[in-house]
C-alpha positions in Angstrom: -5.4 46.3 -46.4 -4.3 45.0 -49.4 -4.8 41.3 -49.8 -2.0 39.3 -50.5 -1.0 35.3 -51.4 0.8 35.6 -48.3 -2.2 36.8 -45.5 -4.3 34.7 -47.7 -2.5 31.6 -46.5 -2.1 32.8 -43.3 -5.8 33.2 -42.9 -5.7 29.5 -44.3 -3.2 28.4 -41.7 -5.3 29.6 -38.6 -8.4 28.4 -39.5 -6.1 24.4 -40.0 -5.1 25.7 -36.3 -9.1 26.2 -35.3 -9.8 23.3 -37.0 -7.1 21.1 -35.1 -8.2 22.0 -32.2 -11.5 20.2 -32.1 -9.5 16.7 -31.7 -7.3 16.4 -28.6 -7.1 14.2 -25.5 -8.1 17.6 -24.1 -8.5 18.5 -26.7 -11.3 20.4 -25.2 -10.0 21.5 -21.7 -12.7 19.8 -18.9 -13.6 20.3 -15.5 -12.1 18.3 -12.6 -14.9 18.2 -9.2 -18.7 18.9 -9.4 -17.4 21.5 -7.5 -14.8 23.5 -8.1 -12.3 24.1 -5.1 -12.0 27.6 -3.7 -9.7 28.8 -1.5 -7.8 27.2 1.0 -9.2 24.0 -0.6 -7.2 24.3 -3.8 -3.7 24.1 -4.1 -2.0 27.6 -4.4 2.0 28.7 -6.0 4.1 31.6 -4.7 5.3 32.5 -7.7 7.7 35.0 -5.6 9.6 31.7 -5.0 10.6 31.5 -8.8 13.9 34.6 -9.4 14.7 35.8 -12.9 16.9 34.4 -15.0 18.9 36.9 -16.2 20.6 35.5 -19.4 16.9 33.6 -20.1 15.6 37.0 -19.2 17.7 38.6 -21.9 15.9 36.1 -24.9 12.8 36.9 -24.2 11.7 38.5 -27.4 11.4 42.4 -27.7 7.5 42.8 -28.0 7.1 40.4 -24.6 9.7 42.3 -23.2 8.4 45.9 -23.9 4.9 45.0 -22.5 6.7 43.6 -19.3 3.7 40.4 -19.3 3.1 37.2 -20.9 0.4 36.4 -21.3 -1.4 33.5 -21.6 -4.9 31.2 -23.3 -6.6 29.0 -21.7 -9.8 27.4 -21.0 -9.9 27.4 -17.3 -13.0 25.1 -17.0 -10.4 22.5 -16.6 -9.5 21.2 -13.2 -6.7 20.7 -12.0 -5.1 21.9 -14.6 -7.2 25.8 -15.3 -9.7 26.4 -13.7 -12.0 29.8 -11.9 -11.2 29.6 -8.1 -10.0 31.6 -4.9 -12.5 33.4 -2.7 -14.1 35.0 -5.9 -14.4 32.0 -8.1 -12.8 34.6 -11.1 -9.6 33.7 -10.3 -7.1 31.2 -13.0 -6.2 28.3 -10.6 -4.5 25.1 -11.3 -1.2 23.0 -12.0 -1.1 24.5 -15.5 -1.7 28.4 -13.9 1.5 28.2 -11.8 3.3 26.6 -14.6 2.5 29.9 -16.3 3.7 32.3 -13.5 7.0 30.2 -12.9 7.6 30.7 -16.8 6.7 34.8 -16.1 8.8 34.8 -12.9 11.8 32.7 -14.8 11.9 35.0 -17.4 11.1 38.5 -15.1 7.8 39.3 -16.3 4.6 39.4 -14.8 1.8 36.1 -15.7 -1.9 37.2 -17.6 -3.5 34.4 -17.5 -7.0 34.9 -20.2 -9.3 32.9 -19.9 -10.8 31.9 -24.0 -12.4 29.7 -25.6 -10.0 25.9 -25.7 -10.8 26.4 -29.8 -10.2 29.6 -30.4 -6.4 29.8 -28.8 -4.2 28.1 -31.1 -5.6 30.3 -34.1 -4.5 33.3 -32.2 -1.4 32.5 -31.0 1.1 35.8 -31.9 -1.8 38.2 -32.3 -3.4 37.8 -28.4 -2.0 35.1 -26.2 1.6 34.4 -26.1 1.5 31.2 -24.9 -1.3 28.9 -24.7 -0.9 27.0 -21.8 -4.2 24.8 -21.5 -3.5 20.9 -21.5 -3.2 20.6 -25.2 -2.3 17.0 -26.5 0.6 17.0 -29.0 -0.4 15.1 -32.3 1.0 15.4 -35.5 -1.6 17.4 -37.2 -1.5 20.1 -34.3 2.5 19.5 -34.4 1.9 21.1 -38.5 0.3 24.1 -37.2 2.0 25.6 -34.3 5.5 24.7 -32.0 5.2 22.6 -28.8 7.0 22.5 -25.1 6.5 19.4 -23.5 5.7 19.6 -20.6 3.2 17.2 -19.1 2.4 13.2 -20.1 -1.7 12.0 -19.6 -3.8 9.3 -20.7 -7.1 8.1 -20.6 -8.6 7.0 -18.1 -12.8 5.5 -16.7 -14.5 6.7 -14.0 -17.8 5.5 -12.4 -20.2 5.6 -9.6 -18.7 4.4 -6.0 -19.6 1.3 -5.9 -19.9 1.0 -9.7 -23.4 -0.2 -9.3 -24.6 -0.7 -12.9 -21.8 -3.6 -12.4 -20.4 -1.3 -16.1 -17.4 -2.6 -17.9 -14.6 -1.9 -20.0 -15.0 -5.7 -21.7 -18.0 -4.8 -23.0 -20.1 -0.7 -23.3 -22.2 -1.7 -26.0 -25.6 0.0 -24.9 -24.1 1.9 -22.2 -24.3 5.5 -21.0 -21.0 7.2 -21.4 -20.3 10.8 -20.8 -17.3 12.6 -22.1 -16.3 16.2 -22.9 -17.3 17.8 -26.4 -14.1 17.6 -28.7 -11.6 15.3 -26.7 -10.2 12.8 -28.1 -11.5 10.6 -25.3 -15.2 11.4 -27.6 -12.8 11.3 -31.8 -11.7 8.0 -32.1 -11.9 6.4 -29.0 -15.6 6.2 -28.2 -16.4 6.5 -32.2 -14.0 4.0 -32.4 -15.5 1.9 -29.6 -19.1 2.4 -30.8 -18.6 1.5 -34.7 -17.8 -2.0 -32.8 -20.8 -2.9 -31.3 -23.1 -1.2 -34.1 -20.7 -3.8 -36.2 -21.3 -7.0 -33.7 -25.2 -5.8 -33.9 -25.0 -4.9 -30.9 -26.9 -1.9 -28.8 -25.3 1.3 -29.4 -23.0 3.0 -26.6 -25.4 6.3 -25.6 -22.8 8.8 -25.9 -23.5 11.7 -23.8 -21.7 15.1 -24.7 -21.3 18.0 -23.0 -19.1 21.2 -23.7 -18.5 21.3 -19.3 -16.6 18.5 -17.5 -17.8 19.5 -14.3 -21.8 18.7 -15.7 -20.1 15.4 -16.6 -19.1 14.2 -13.6 -22.4 15.7 -11.9 -24.5 13.4 -14.1 -22.0 10.5 -13.3 -22.3 10.7 -9.5 -26.0 12.3 -9.6 -26.5 8.0 -11.2 -27.6 8.6 -14.6 -24.5 7.6 -16.4 -23.3 4.6 -15.8 -19.6 5.6 -16.8 -17.5 9.1 -18.0 -14.4 9.1 -20.0 -11.8 11.7 -19.7 -7.9 11.9 -19.2 -6.4 11.0 -16.2 -5.3 14.1 -14.3 -8.7 14.9 -14.5 -10.1 11.9 -13.3 -8.1 11.8 -10.3 -8.8 14.9 -8.8 -12.4 14.5 -10.2 -12.3 11.3 -7.5 -11.0 13.4 -4.5 -12.8 16.2 -5.4 -16.4 14.4 -5.0 -14.9 12.7 -1.8 -14.8 9.4 -3.4 -18.7 9.7 -5.1 -16.7 8.6 -8.4 -14.2 6.1 -8.6 -11.4 5.2 -11.2 -12.4 1.7 -13.0 -9.7 0.1 -15.2 -6.1 1.5 -16.5 -5.1 4.4 -17.8 -4.2 4.4 -21.5 -2.9 5.6 -24.6 -0.8 8.1 -22.9 0.4 11.2 -24.5 2.2 14.6 -24.3 0.4 17.1 -23.3 1.9 20.8 -24.5 3.2 24.5 -24.7 1.7 25.8 -27.6 3.2 29.0 -29.2 2.8 30.8 -32.5 4.5 28.1 -35.2 6.9 31.3 -37.2 8.1 31.4 -33.3 10.7 28.9 -33.2 13.2 30.8 -31.1 10.6 31.6 -28.5 9.8 28.0 -28.2 13.5 27.0 -27.6 13.4 29.3 -24.9 10.4 28.2 -23.2 11.8 24.8 -23.7 14.9 26.0 -21.7 13.0 27.7 -19.1 11.0 24.4 -18.0 14.1 22.4 -18.0 15.1 25.0 -15.7 12.1 24.3 -13.7 12.4 20.8 -13.6 16.0 20.4 -12.9 15.4 23.1 -10.1 12.3 21.4 -8.3 9.8 24.0 -8.9 7.9 21.6 -11.3 8.2 18.5 -9.3 7.1 20.9 -6.2 3.7 22.9 -8.6 2.0 19.1 -9.2 3.0 17.7 -5.7 0.4 19.9 -4.7 -1.9 19.5 -7.2 -1.4 15.3 -6.6 -1.1 15.2 -10.5 3.0 14.3 -9.6 2.6 11.0 -12.1 1.7 13.1 -15.3 5.4 14.5 -14.5 8.1 14.0 -17.5 11.9 14.1 -16.7 12.7 15.8 -19.5 10.9 19.0 -22.2 10.9 19.0 -25.2 10.1 20.9 -28.8 8.3 19.7 -31.4 8.9 15.5 -29.5 8.2 13.6 -31.8 4.9 12.0 -31.5 2.6 8.1 -32.6 -0.3 10.5 -34.1 
């Protein structure tokens, strides 16, 4: 195959997208409880309750319509958004999964949620995945690489072991051990900036414990080896619930930002269609029903937008 400048530009773009995937509120997806919920312990959405919209279905791209399946890329390690559970512990579950199913049903398509590495989903939009639904924060940098359809608002929240036995305070995190998932904006810039201020002030640096799995961070927190952890707001609320209060929220949620469904940059028509579907699901109550079932209604938005304006 001839290597053209167009091919080179495309390859460069994909590399740029891969780099951006390392920097999101949920930049790397995260898991929510010490133990993953399964079976009846987890909420479940029945896609048969959503009816096909013939008008919207007629706008599905021919390539997707011909295969009859909407393929979703998702890093299924972030409860309650996306995780593996069920009786086999390998079934994709979560509110993002339920929303994906609702989108597919509205368009008259089957939905296949494929587990992928968080950093590899955005570069594979188009060739491998039709949509990336994995709690992606919408940032200016990312908007330059992919299209986004907003569907949630999420911020940053902290948690400590029950009773806050080490008297942790957000007013002074210097010298404290803090767990955070690798690749999230909680790691960089939040903790990075806090740590820089500690060092500049001549105080002890933060003992930043970065792990690829939020579940491992949650476990360390409730076992007492961490003073605190910081993560996405929906994750913290779910972690408190799943640990039966062994973890507790501390402080207020801050830096709330839109979360979006990712679509290939060159497919603006499909992005417009997904926005129309989300608007329908919000209007008919399906969206609220799904979020309510996972106890994350606080993250709901009243309007879905294509490539919304963001501060950073």
